[in-house]
C-alpha positions as CSV (number, residue, x, y, z in Angstrom):
1,M,215.8,-56.8,235.5
2,K,219.0,-56.4,233.4
3,L,219.5,-53.2,231.4
4,L,222.1,-52.5,228.7
5,V,222.5,-48.7,228.5
6,T,224.7,-47.4,225.7
7,G,226.3,-44.0,225.9
8,G,225.8,-44.1,229.7
9,C,228.7,-41.8,230.4
10,G,227.1,-39.0,228.5
11,F,224.8,-36.3,229.9
12,I,221.4,-37.9,229.7
13,G,222.6,-41.5,229.9
14,S,224.5,-40.9,233.2
15,N,221.5,-39.2,234.7
16,F,219.3,-42.1,233.6
17,I,221.6,-44.7,235.1
18,R,221.8,-42.9,238.4
19,Y,218.0,-42.4,238.5
20,I,217.3,-46.1,237.7
21,L,219.8,-47.4,240.4
22,E,218.1,-45.1,243.0
23,T,214.6,-46.0,241.9
24,Y,215.1,-49.7,241.4
25,P,218.0,-50.9,243.6
26,E,217.5,-54.5,242.4
27,Y,218.0,-53.7,238.7
28,K,221.4,-54.5,237.2
29,I,222.9,-52.1,234.6
30,T,225.7,-52.6,232.1
31,N,226.9,-49.3,230.6
32,L,228.6,-49.6,227.2
33,D,230.4,-46.4,226.3
34,C,233.3,-45.6,224.0
35,L,234.3,-42.6,226.1
36,N,234.6,-40.1,223.3
37,Y,235.1,-36.4,224.2
38,A,231.6,-36.1,225.7
39,G,231.6,-39.5,227.4
40,N,233.0,-38.8,230.9
41,P,233.5,-41.5,233.5
42,D,233.5,-38.8,236.1
43,N,229.7,-38.4,235.5
44,L,229.2,-41.7,237.3
45,S,232.1,-41.8,239.8
46,D,229.6,-41.8,242.7
47,I,228.0,-45.1,241.6
48,A,231.1,-46.8,240.0
49,K,231.3,-49.3,242.9
50,N,227.6,-50.1,243.0
51,K,227.4,-53.9,242.9
52,N,224.6,-53.7,240.3
53,Y,226.5,-51.5,237.9
54,K,229.1,-52.6,235.4
55,F,231.0,-50.5,232.9
56,V,232.3,-51.8,229.5
57,K,234.4,-49.6,227.3
58,G,233.3,-50.2,223.7
59,D,231.7,-48.9,220.6
60,I,228.1,-49.6,219.5
61,R,229.5,-50.2,216.0
62,D,231.4,-53.2,217.2
63,F,228.9,-56.1,216.6
64,K,230.8,-58.7,218.6
65,T,230.7,-56.6,221.8
66,V,227.1,-55.4,221.3
67,D,225.9,-58.9,220.4
68,K,227.4,-60.4,223.6
69,L,225.9,-57.7,225.8
70,A,222.5,-57.8,224.1
71,K,222.1,-61.5,224.8
72,E,222.6,-60.7,228.5
73,A,220.0,-57.9,228.7
74,D,216.3,-57.7,229.2
75,Y,216.1,-54.1,228.0
76,I,218.4,-51.9,225.9
77,I,218.3,-48.1,226.0
78,N,220.4,-46.5,223.3
79,F,221.7,-43.0,224.4
80,A,224.9,-43.4,222.4
81,A,225.1,-40.7,219.7
82,Q,227.0,-37.8,218.3
83,T,224.8,-34.9,219.2
84,H,226.3,-31.4,218.7
85,V,224.8,-29.7,215.6
86,D,227.8,-27.4,215.1
87,R,230.2,-30.3,215.1
88,S,228.0,-32.1,212.5
89,I,228.2,-29.1,210.2
90,K,232.0,-29.1,210.3
91,E,232.4,-32.9,210.1
92,A,229.4,-35.1,209.4
93,K,231.2,-38.5,209.0
94,D,231.3,-39.3,212.8
95,F,227.5,-38.6,213.0
96,I,226.7,-41.0,210.2
97,E,229.0,-43.7,211.6
98,T,227.5,-43.6,215.1
99,N,223.9,-42.4,214.7
100,V,223.2,-44.6,211.6
101,N,225.7,-47.4,211.4
102,G,225.8,-47.8,215.2
103,V,222.0,-48.1,215.4
104,F,222.1,-50.6,212.6
105,T,224.6,-52.7,214.5
106,M,222.5,-52.6,217.7
107,L,219.4,-53.6,215.8
108,E,221.2,-56.6,214.2
109,A,222.4,-57.6,217.7
110,C,218.8,-57.4,218.9
111,R,217.8,-59.9,216.2
112,N,220.2,-62.4,217.8
113,S,218.9,-61.9,221.3
114,E,215.7,-62.2,223.3
115,V,215.6,-58.6,224.4
116,K,212.2,-57.5,225.7
117,L,212.5,-53.9,224.5
118,F,214.9,-51.7,222.6
119,I,214.4,-47.9,223.2
120,Q,216.0,-45.6,220.8
121,I,216.6,-42.1,222.2
122,S,216.0,-39.6,219.5
123,T,215.4,-35.9,219.2
124,D,212.8,-33.3,218.3
125,E,215.2,-32.0,215.6
126,V,214.3,-34.8,213.2
127,Y,211.0,-33.0,212.5
128,G,212.7,-29.8,211.4
129,S,211.3,-26.3,212.2
130,T,207.7,-25.2,212.7
131,L,206.5,-21.6,213.1
132,E,203.0,-22.2,214.4
133,S,202.0,-25.8,215.2
134,S,203.6,-28.5,217.4
135,F,204.8,-31.7,215.9
136,I,203.0,-35.0,216.6
137,E,204.6,-38.4,216.2
138,T,203.1,-39.1,212.7
139,D,204.4,-35.9,211.1
140,S,207.0,-36.1,208.4
141,L,210.6,-36.0,209.2
142,M,212.3,-32.9,207.7
143,P,215.8,-32.7,209.3
144,S,218.0,-29.8,208.3
145,S,221.4,-30.6,209.8
146,P,223.7,-33.6,209.3
147,Y,223.1,-34.3,213.0
148,S,219.3,-34.4,212.8
149,A,219.5,-36.2,209.4
150,S,221.6,-39.0,211.0
151,K,219.1,-39.3,213.9
152,A,216.2,-39.4,211.5
153,A,217.9,-42.2,209.6
154,G,218.4,-44.1,212.9
155,D,214.7,-43.7,213.7
156,C,213.7,-45.0,210.3
157,L,215.9,-48.1,210.8
158,C,214.1,-48.7,214.1
159,S,210.7,-48.4,212.3
160,A,211.8,-50.8,209.6
161,Y,213.2,-53.4,212.0
162,S,210.1,-53.2,214.1
163,A,207.9,-53.8,211.0
164,T,210.0,-56.3,209.2
165,Y,211.5,-58.4,212.0
166,K,208.8,-57.7,214.7
167,L,211.5,-56.5,217.1
168,P,210.1,-54.8,220.3
169,I,211.2,-51.2,219.7
170,I,210.1,-47.8,221.0
171,V,211.5,-44.5,219.7
172,T,211.5,-41.4,221.9
173,R,211.9,-37.9,220.7
174,C,212.6,-35.3,223.3
175,T,213.0,-31.5,223.4
176,N,216.1,-29.7,224.5
177,N,217.5,-31.0,227.8
178,F,219.4,-29.2,230.5
179,G,220.7,-30.0,233.9
180,P,223.8,-31.4,235.7
181,Y,226.7,-33.2,233.9
182,Q,225.9,-31.6,230.5
183,Y,229.0,-31.1,228.4
184,P,229.7,-27.3,228.2
185,E,229.5,-27.0,224.4
186,K,225.7,-26.9,224.8
187,V,224.1,-23.5,225.2
188,I,223.0,-23.5,228.8
189,P,226.2,-25.0,230.4
190,L,228.3,-22.9,227.9
191,F,226.6,-19.7,229.0
192,I,226.8,-20.6,232.7
193,T,230.4,-21.5,232.6
194,N,231.4,-18.5,230.5
195,L,229.8,-16.2,233.0
196,L,231.6,-18.0,235.8
197,E,234.8,-17.3,233.9
198,N,233.8,-13.7,233.5
199,K,233.4,-14.1,229.7
200,K,230.6,-13.0,227.4
201,V,228.0,-15.4,226.1
202,P,227.9,-16.0,222.3
203,L,224.3,-15.7,220.9
204,Y,223.6,-16.8,217.4
205,G,221.9,-14.4,214.9
206,D,219.0,-12.3,216.3
207,G,218.4,-14.7,219.2
208,L,214.8,-15.3,218.2
209,N,215.1,-19.0,217.6
210,V,212.7,-20.8,219.9
211,R,213.4,-24.0,221.8
212,D,211.3,-26.1,224.2
213,W,213.3,-27.0,227.3
214,I,213.0,-30.0,229.7
215,Y,214.9,-30.7,232.8
216,V,216.9,-33.9,232.4
217,Y,215.3,-35.5,235.4
218,D,211.9,-35.2,233.7
219,H,213.3,-36.8,230.6
220,V,214.7,-39.8,232.4
221,R,211.5,-40.2,234.3
222,A,209.7,-40.4,230.9
223,I,212.1,-43.0,229.6
224,D,211.6,-45.1,232.7
225,F,207.8,-44.7,232.4
226,L,207.9,-45.9,228.7
227,M,210.2,-48.7,229.6
228,H,207.4,-50.1,231.8
229,K,204.2,-48.8,230.2
230,G,205.1,-47.9,226.6
231,K,203.8,-49.9,223.6
232,S,206.2,-51.6,221.3
233,G,206.3,-50.3,217.8
234,E,205.4,-46.7,218.8
235,V,207.1,-43.3,218.8
236,Y,206.6,-41.0,221.7
237,N,207.3,-37.3,221.9
238,I,208.6,-36.0,225.3
239,S,208.2,-32.3,226.2
240,A,207.6,-30.0,229.1
241,N,206.0,-27.0,227.3
242,N,208.8,-24.6,228.2
243,E,209.1,-22.7,224.9
244,V,211.4,-19.7,225.1
245,S,213.4,-17.8,222.5
246,N,217.2,-18.0,222.8
247,I,217.3,-14.3,223.7
248,E,214.8,-14.8,226.4
249,L,216.8,-17.7,227.8
250,T,220.0,-15.7,227.6
251,K,218.4,-12.8,229.5
252,S,217.0,-15.2,232.2
253,I,220.5,-16.6,232.8
254,L,222.1,-13.2,232.9
255,K,219.5,-12.0,235.4
256,K,220.3,-14.9,237.7
257,F,223.9,-13.7,237.6
258,S,222.8,-10.1,238.2
259,L,224.2,-9.1,234.7
260,D,222.7,-7.3,231.8
261,E,222.8,-7.5,228.0
262,A,226.3,-6.0,227.9
263,S,227.4,-9.6,228.5
264,I,226.0,-10.8,225.2
265,E,228.2,-11.2,222.2
266,Y,226.1,-11.6,219.0
267,V,227.8,-14.0,216.6
268,E,227.1,-15.0,213.0
269,D,224.2,-17.5,212.8
270,R,224.9,-21.1,211.9
271,P,223.8,-22.5,208.5
272,A,220.2,-23.8,208.3
273,H,219.5,-22.8,211.9
274,D,215.9,-24.1,212.7
275,R,213.7,-21.3,213.8
276,R,211.4,-23.2,216.2
277,Y,211.1,-26.6,217.7
278,S,207.8,-27.6,219.4
279,L,206.5,-31.0,220.3
280,D,203.0,-32.2,221.2
281,S,203.5,-34.9,223.9
282,S,199.8,-35.7,224.4
283,K,200.3,-39.3,223.4
284,L,202.7,-39.9,226.3
285,R,200.7,-37.8,228.7
286,S,197.5,-39.8,227.9
287,L,199.3,-42.8,229.4
288,G,199.8,-41.0,232.7
289,W,203.2,-39.2,232.5
290,R,203.6,-35.6,233.4
291,P,206.6,-33.3,233.9
292,I,207.1,-32.3,237.5
293,Y,210.0,-29.9,237.5
294,D,209.5,-26.1,237.2
295,F,211.7,-24.5,234.5
296,S,212.9,-21.5,236.4
297,A,213.7,-23.4,239.6
298,S,215.5,-26.1,237.6
299,L,217.6,-23.5,235.8
300,D,218.5,-22.2,239.3
301,A,219.5,-25.7,240.4
302,T,221.5,-26.2,237.2
303,I,223.4,-22.9,237.8
304,D,224.1,-23.9,241.4
305,W,225.4,-27.3,240.2
306,Y,227.9,-25.7,237.9
307,K,229.0,-23.3,240.6
308,E,229.5,-26.1,243.0
309,N,231.3,-28.4,240.5
310,T,233.9,-26.1,239.0
311,K,236.5,-28.9,238.9
312,W,234.2,-31.1,236.8
313,W,233.6,-28.7,234.0
314,K,237.0,-26.9,234.0
315,K,238.6,-30.3,233.4
316,I,236.7,-30.8,230.2
317,K,236.1,-27.3,228.9
318,K,238.9,-26.8,226.4
319,F,237.5,-24.4,223.9
């Protein structure tokens, strides 16, 4: 089995590559990554010399490169994306370029290849906010940030190419991830590293925004599961049912550091901040997948990882 993984030097992509090489030692992986600020080759330094792993520096918008690699692959998993909402609010262009034009380029390359399956890694944010229910895969897309709008556009391209050109495509939409190797602009590693630096943690607004959290290892397990058992042409939600408000999450992290609310710095809320994300992942679970990692224990493990890998995050935390 030959896999082309794009964005494999990022947080989720690097954990996926490591998981696949450990689970299927015979699989061969090519990792295409442009190494932007969040693409860190240190994330995969431990497997860099694995005989079944190859790194190619390149951009998913470069058709010539993507076309060549797609023709060599059985499966393509697209993690490559601009992902940080705050950055998209300040400068949306890069998000459109990568998350829309990049997906278009990859889909065009798939048309020239005999790839067995293209998996587009998307996000729960494409659905927008919901105060009561949980989104299912057929719900309307109502993105509220340039980031989520760009991801929704990429999803729609995948749906169109699946219908029009009969390409074998699966779209996955996952809830908020956390775990090792996550770039410290995201809330959990930002709060952990701030506390390790004896700084306060910045909490948006009233802190009552709700997110559903999943440990990154459960997410990569789900992608692996769908790679082998998912149905082409389908969308699958991925969630672990760990809904907590941002203030609850903050207090949980502070408690694990034996600190109180004096370490919280309330900051002005960001524009169009979605109140609650919630996914119904019954469709995926009906196929046999289940999350296996406990939220609190996984948060402990994540804190321990950042404590033990100070050199890794201090090298890249420049804000």
